[in-house]
C-alpha positions in Angstrom: 281.2 166.5 85.5 281.3 165.6 81.8 279.8 167.9 79.2 277.6 166.1 76.8 280.0 166.3 73.9 282.9 164.9 76.0 281.0 161.7 76.6 282.0 158.8 74.3 279.9 156.0 76.0 276.3 156.9 76.9 274.6 155.1 79.8 272.3 152.3 79.0 268.6 153.2 79.3 267.8 150.3 81.5 270.1 148.7 84.0 273.7 149.6 84.9 276.6 150.1 82.6 277.3 151.8 79.2 275.8 151.5 75.7 277.4 151.7 72.3 279.8 154.5 71.6 278.3 157.8 70.6 281.5 159.3 68.8 284.1 157.9 66.5 286.8 157.8 69.4 284.6 155.5 71.4 284.2 153.2 68.3 288.0 153.2 67.8 288.5 152.1 71.5 285.7 149.5 71.2 287.1 148.1 67.9 290.6 147.9 69.3 289.3 146.2 72.4 287.3 143.6 70.3 290.3 143.0 68.0 292.6 142.3 70.9 290.1 139.9 72.5 289.7 138.2 69.2 293.5 137.9 68.9 293.6 136.3 72.3 290.7 133.8 71.6 292.4 132.9 68.3 296.0 132.7 69.4 295.9 131.4 73.1 294.6 128.0 73.9 293.0 128.2 77.4 293.2 124.5 77.9 297.0 124.7 77.7 297.8 128.3 78.7 295.0 129.3 81.0 297.1 131.8 83.0 298.2 133.6 79.8 294.7 133.5 78.5 293.2 135.1 81.6 296.0 137.7 81.7 295.5 138.6 78.1 291.7 139.0 78.6 291.9 141.0 82.0 294.9 143.0 80.6 292.7 144.3 77.9 289.4 144.5 79.8 290.7 146.6 82.6 292.0 149.4 80.6 288.9 149.3 78.4 286.7 149.7 81.6 288.8 152.6 82.7 288.3 154.4 79.5 284.5 153.7 79.7 284.6 155.1 83.3 286.5 158.2 82.3 284.7 158.9 79.1 281.3 157.6 79.8 278.2 158.9 81.6 278.3 158.6 85.3 277.1 155.1 86.5 273.8 154.6 88.2 270.9 152.2 87.9 268.4 153.4 85.3 264.8 152.5 84.9 264.1 154.0 81.4 263.5 157.5 80.1 262.6 159.3 83.4 265.2 161.1 85.2 
């Protein structure tokens, strides 16, 4: 189980998933992920190269999700503040 200071991505208060990063390492990972998605959007025309575009997006999204899974709080459905 993760210690609180090992968590880069806290769980969202409502719903399922993670919120914004808690530590600088998480911000670096999120920034790199968004930068790479932006490069893909700007540099690959999905109408002409759909396969490459999808591979680029999935190729960066899967490792990002793995980092969130490893460095984030345990996933479960949340209904607010109550535990």
